[in-house]
C-alpha positions, 0 to 999 in steps of 0.5 A: 352585277355589271350594272352594279359595277358600272355603278360603282366605277362611275360613283368612284370616279365622281367622288374623285373629281369632287375631292381632287382640286388639282385634277380640275377647278369645279365651279359651283354649277359643276359641282351641283350637276355632279352631286345630282348625278350621285343622287340619281345613281344612289336612286337607280342602285336602290331601285336595282336592289328592290327588283332583285329582292322582289325577283327573289321573293317571287322565285321563292314564292313560286317554288313553295307554290310548285310544292304545295300544288303538288301536295294539294293535288296528291291529297285528294287522289289518295282520298279517292284511290283509298276510299274507292277501294274500301267502298268495294269491300263487301263487309262494309255497311251502307252507312260507312259506303255512304260516307265514303261516297260523300268523301270521294266526292268532296276529293274530287271537287277539291282536285277539280278546283286545284286544276280549274284554277291553275289552268285558268291563271295559266291562260291569264298569264299567257294572254289567252282570255276572251270576255262575252258579255250578255244580259243575264237575269241576276236572280238567275245567277244568284239562285245558282249560288244559293243552291251551290253554297247553301248546302256546303254551309249547312254541311259545315255547320254555319249559315249562308245568306244572300242579301239582295237589295235589288227591289226588281226581281228581273234585274238584268246584269250585262257581264260574262256569266261564267267569270262573274260566277267564278269571282263570287263563288271563289270569294264565297268559298274562301268565306266558308273555308275559313269560317268555323262558326257563324255566317257567310253572307253575299250582299248585292246592290248598286252604287251609281251605275255600278253593281256591288257585290260584297262577301263578309263572314265572321270567320278568321279575318285578314290582318292589315299587313296581308290586305295589300298582297292577298291579291297577288299570285301564290301569296297564300303559300307564304302565310302557313295558311294553306297548311291549316285551310288547303289551297295553293294561293292563286284563287284571289289572284284569279278573281282580281284578274277576272274583275278587271277584265270585266272593267271593275275593281275589288279591294 
């Protein structure tokens, strides 16, 4: 408010000078200078308004994020507690107990993902992130991903496929294994989450001296206007998607930060 008041007073005074010929005889040069000052002040005012809008938007998204993460934690916890009680009942059949066990396992994984992503994002925001690059066999990394997501995709009734364009099975990649796996798993997890039929693919290749990883799916897609902001923290909490698909809206922000830590780029 102080800056806006300051702006208003200066603007008012300059306009008085420009309009009051009796107060001072302005030459063309002085008039141009004053008009330039007014132009800069107007630009400053617009920047202030924009910053205020951004701050307001950020606070609103953070508030929505906190409400959403509370929901995302309580939901799997309630499932774990509820089905843990049911699985202990003697009248339940082995088939029922197996179903309850799967629900408990899935709920534990969902809860772990929410907590892990939140803690990782907190470490990034506080600058406590270390990068440990070592050479790894790309085939080993892809095998871990294949094992992890083939079952998840099949369980949902869709396909998961890896297209490896490297002819050399011993192809090495110098990277932080944990962070690369976190990036790929988060993107594939999203692909499976938002795909109800069809296929999710991980494409691997090389462009010049860089490794290229691309994820494609036959899911709901992302609108053009959302593509510019999906890597911002808390974005999903403003889209309404979390109400249908779950998630707290920090996964892609986490991915973007990890990609940049590894000197890469994502789009």
